[in-house]
N, C-alpha and C positions, 0 to 999 in steps of 0.2 A: 498484488503481483501482476505485473503487466508487461514485462519487458517487451517481447514482440507482440504478444496478444494480451490485451487487458484481461485481468482476472478479477472476479468478485469474491471478496472475503476469503482469499486464500485458495479458492478452487479454480483450476484452469477451466476456461470456457471451452466447450467442444469446438473442434475445428469447423471453419465455415464450409458448408457443403452446398449452399444455395447462393443465389445472387442477392438475397436479402441481407441488409446490414444488421450487425449486432446491436442490441439495445441494452443500455446500461441504465437501470431504473434510478430515479431520484432517491437518494439516501443510501445507495449501495456503497459499501466500503471497498475501495480499490487499493491494491498494492502492486508495485511495479519495480523490478530490479533496477532498471536504468534511472527512473525518476527518484526512486528511493535512494540510490547511490548519490544522485545529484543533491538531494535535500540533506542527506547526511554529511556530504562534503561541505555544504553551506554551514551546517550546524556545528561541526567539529570544533573550529576555533572558538566559537561563542561558548560552547559547553566547557571547553578546557579553560577559558578565561574565568568561568564561574565555578571552577573546581568540580564540575559534574562529569562523571565518567561517560564518554559518548555511547558506550555499549549499553548503558542503563536506560536509554531513551529509544522509544520506537515511534516511527513517523508513518502516518497513513493518510489516505485521501478519501473524501466522501463526495460522491457525485451530487453536486448541487451548484446551481449557477450563482448563488448569492456569495457575497463577500463575507467569509467567516473563517476563523481559526480558533481552536481552543485546546486545552489540555485537560486530561482526566487523571484521577488517581492511577498509580502504576506507571507514571511518567510516559503516558501515551499522548502524542501530539497529533492533532487532526487538522488538515487543511481542506476546505471546500475547493473543488476544482474550479469554481467560478473565481475565487480569489487568485489562484495561480494563473488562470487564463487572462485575467485583467491586469496583471502586473506587466510593466513595460521593461523592467530591468531586473537583474538578479539582486540588486541592492534593495529593491522594494520587498522581495521575498525575505531577504536577510533581516531587514528591519522588523517585519512582522514576527519572524522566527525568534529574533533576539528578545522581543517583548514577551512572547509566549514562554521562552526559556526562563525569563524573569519570574513568571508565575511558578514554574517548577522549582527554581532556586529558592523562592520565598515560601514554598510549601502551600501555595494558595489553593491548589486543587483539592487539598485534603483538610482545609481549615475554613471552608465556606459554610459554617454552621447556620448562619442567618439564611443563606440561600436554601440550605437543606430543610430548614424549618418551614419555609414558604411552600416548598414543593412536598408532595406526598412522599414519605420515605420509601413506601413500597414501590411507587412508580419509578422513583429515582434508582432504587436498587435494581429494578428490572431493566432500566435503561442502561446503566453502567455494565450490568452483566451481559446485556444484549450486545453492546459495543464490543465487549471483550470476547463474546462468543463469536461474533462475526469475524473478528480478527484471528482469534486463536483456534477455533474449532473448524474453520473452513465451511461453516454452514451459512450461506448467504442470507437465507430467510431470517435467521436470528438477528443479524445486524440490521437488515433492511427494516424489519417490522418495528423494532424499537426506536429507530431513528425517524419514523414517520408519524404523522398525526399529532395527537395530544402529547406524546412523550417529548416532542421537540420543545413544547412550552415548558415542561418540567426541566429539561436540560438548560434552557435559557435562564430559568429562575436560579438554578443551582450555580451556574457560572456567571451570574450577574455580580461582578465584583464591585466593591466600593471604589470611590474615586481615590482613596488613599492607597488601596491595593494596586489600582491601575498606575498611580504615580510611582509606586515602588517598582513595578515591572518596567516602567519607562526608564527609571533611573538605572536599573540593572542593564537594560538594553544600551543606553548611552555609554555607560562605563565599559561594557564588553566590546562595543564597536570601537571605542577609543583605544582600548588595550590591544585590539587586534589590528589597529591601523586602518579602519574602514570608516567611510563616511556615514553619518546618520541621515543624509538627505533622503535615502530610500524610505526610511521610517516616516519622515516628515511628508514626503510625497504621497505615501499610501494614506496617511491621515488626511491629506488634502483631498483625496478621492471621496472621503467620507464626510467632509466638512458640511456639505449641504444636507446630510442625513439627519442632523440634529433637529431640523425644523419639521421633519416629516412625522406624521402620526405613527405610533408604534407598529401598526400592521404593515406599513409601507417601508419601514426601515429594513436595511440589511441586518441580519442577526448580529453582526459584529458590533453594531451600534447599541443593541439591546444588552449585550453581555459585556461590552467594553465601553463604558461611558466616555465620550469624547468631549472635551471642553476647550475653550479658547486658551485657558491657562496652560493646559498640557501642551498645546501646539506652541505657545509662546516659550515654554521651557525647552522644548526640543529645538526651536529656532535659535534660542540663545546659546544652547550647547553647540550647535553647528557653527555659529559665529565665533565661538571661543576655540573650537578644535582646529588643530593643524592638519587634520586629515579630511576636512570637509570637501576639498576639491579633488581628493584622490578618486579616480574612476574605479568602477568595479573591475575585479580581476578578469582578464580576457577569457580565461578558461571558464569562469563562472557565467560569463555572458554567452559563450557558445553553448554551454549546457542549458542555460535558461531558454535560449531560442529553440533548442531541440525539444526540451520539455514541453513548451507551449505548443509547438507544432504537433508533437505526438499526441498530447491530450486533445487538442482541437480536432485532429483527424479522426481519432477514435470516438469522440463524443458528439461531433457535429455532423449534419448531413453531408454527403459527398459533394453536392453542388456548392455548399457554403465553403467547404475546404478548398475546392478548386478555384473559387472566386478569390479567396484570401491568398492562396499560393498558386498563382497561374503558371502555365507552362513557360512563360517568359522569365520567371524567377528560377535561376539555376543554382541557388544556394543549397547547401547541404540540408538545412532544415525544411526548405520548400519541397525538395525532392522527397525527403522523408515523409512529409505530410501527404504528398500525392501518392506515393507507393502504398501507404496505409489506406488512403481513401479508396483506391482501386481494389486493394486486397479485401476490404470490408464488403465490397459488392461482388466478390468472386471473379473480378476481371483480371485474371492472372496474366493474360497476354499483355496487359499494360503494367501491372505491378512488378512482375519479375524482371523485365528489362531495366526498370528504374532502380530496383535494389541491387541488380548486378552492376549498374553504373556507380552506385554509391560504394560498393565493395571494391571497385577498381580504384576509387579515390581513397578509400579507407579500408584496406584489406585486413587490418587487424582489429576492426571494430566488432566486439562480440554481440552487440545489440543488432547490428545489421545482419550478422550471420544467423542470429536467433530468429529474426522476423522472416528471413528467407526460409529457414526450417519450418516455421509456422505456415508459410504459404505453400510449400511443397507438401507438407502433411495434409493441408486442407484439400489439395487436389489428389490425395492418395498416392503421392510419390514417396513411399515410406523410406526406401533405401537412400534416396537423395536427401530427404529431410534429416535422416540420421547423420549423414555426412556433414550437413550444415550445422547441426547442433554440436557435433564433435569439434568443428572449427571454432564455434562460439566458446566452448569449454576450454580450448587451448589458451584463450586470452582471458577467460574469467572462470577458473576451474571450480570455485566454491560458491557458485550462484545456484541456490536451491531451485529457483524457477526454471533455469535452463536445464539442470539435471533432470527435473521432473518432466519437462517438455520432451527431452530426448527419450526418457523412459516411456512416456505416453506414446510416442511414435513406435517404439520397439514392441510395446504390448498390443499394438493394433493387429499384429500378425500372430495368430494362435499357434506358435511353434517355439521350439527351443533355440532357434537361431540366434536371437538376441537376449535370451533369458538371463544368462549370467551377467552380461554387461548392464542390462537394465537393473538387476539386483544391486550391483555395485553402485550405480548412479543413485538409486533410490535410498540405499543405506547412507550414502554421503549426504544426501539432501535431508533425510530424517535425523541425522546426527546434529544438524543445524536447527531444524524445526521439526520436532516430533509430532506436533499437533496439526497434521495435514492429512485428513481422512482420505483424500484423493490419492495421495502418495502411497498410503498403506494399502489401498485397494489395488493399485497397480502392482505393488510388491506381492500381494497375494496372488494375483494373476500370473506374474512372472515365475513364482515358485511352482504354481500349478502346471505351467507349460514345461517346467523342468522336472515334473513328477516328484517334487518335494512337498508331499501333502501335509506334513507336520508344520513346516514353516509357512505354508500357504494358509493353513487354518489359524496359526498364530497371528500373522499379519491381518487376517480378516477380523480377528478378535480385537486387535488394536484399533482398527477402523470403527468397529461397532461401539467400543467404549467411548470413543470421541463423539460419536453421533447419538449417544444415549440409547442405543438399541440393545437393552440389557438381556432380553431373551436370546438375541443373536450372540451376545457375549458368551452366555452359558453354552450354547450349541457349539461355537467355534473352540472354546477352551477345552471342552470335553473331547472334541475331535483331535485337537493338537496334542493333548496328553497321551493319545494312543501312540504317537510317534516321537515326541520330544523326550530325550534322555533326562532322567531325574537328576536333580541337584546341579543342573547347568544354569547359567544366567537366564537363558530363555525360559526354562521351566519355572524358575522363581518369579520371573516377570509374569508368566501366565497365572500364577497363584495370586499375585498382586491385582491383576486385572479382574480375576474372578471374585476376589474379596471386595474390591471396590464396587463392582456391579451389585453384589449381594447386599452390601451395606446401604447402597443408594435405594434399592428396592425396599429394604426393611424400613428405612427412614420415610419413604413415601407412604408405606402402609400405616406407620404411626401417625403421620400427618392427616 
């Protein structure tokens, strides 16, 4: 989740209150509304060409400078930030994406028995559960821990596909790009970036080379397809290129030092993406006297851009201008009403003030966000607080119980469900949900005792 502010594994980072920059640790799982929407827009025609429902795929990013992308069971697609930052055009991202979707279409992520045999089944299960936990539970430590160290080796072994599997994914990518009227040159160019990697020793290779064997034959096959295609010289869609430039600028500004960002996007560059990068670079260092004028200039040019309104809200909240931040978030939601991250950001601002002033509006926003993604403990925590500010103790305890079950805090589950039951009317949907939560916690604890 990252729209205005990058978030780690589904949890919003605290607003910046000092001049120090945010740090995103290597291996952290990132999600961002804007970049997620960009990548989903790229993927949709490819998925539809393959007969795969777009809503069945989730796309995430991992903070890592290396070139890598992979899919896991559950139709989860992961891109290393290094890969996205090194692409020069949207067509390169599309090419890699089409190849990875080929693995999904072929069921390769769940049929890698040879790879599973090479890796410890216990460590692989821990890895996949950790990835899922980092994405779904909102606990960044879960995702980060399993993606670091020795588990990375196990992941590489499991996802080390055979050349026949790679060829199958290539063929899917070429067919899908052809069917959607897009050039395969992006895929070829990306493989060109990796061409010299085959000669490196394994430890020096990018992970993509170890999990996706590249051969001259594969390159030749793609080149031949390009020569046959009537779409080879079709340029990338202008809107995809605009979104790509913004995606790269945003990632770069959030992940790289300020001085590096300002060198790459100097004051002389007045493009949308350069100003976007600079406003983020200044914002990360708490230099609001520089960041706010730039975001205001961007909003003058693009007054209906929800992501510019959101990041302005983030800036204002970071400098404790709560009411103005709420106004900015409301504007963002006018143009993107069903974005969970923006709904949660606005509720976060509203719950910073321990009063009933914003309580009802925060509850509405959080319920909308949780209807889309129930597995966000931070959102449940804010909902518990907003109900408490409104003196609704039963619903506050219920929301706290939902948060506790997501975080595996089973003693807390028991305490909050017992408290909620004092106030929640019996035989209502909320009362039945409380019973489900309580039983789930008890079953888990009993299972742990047996083990």
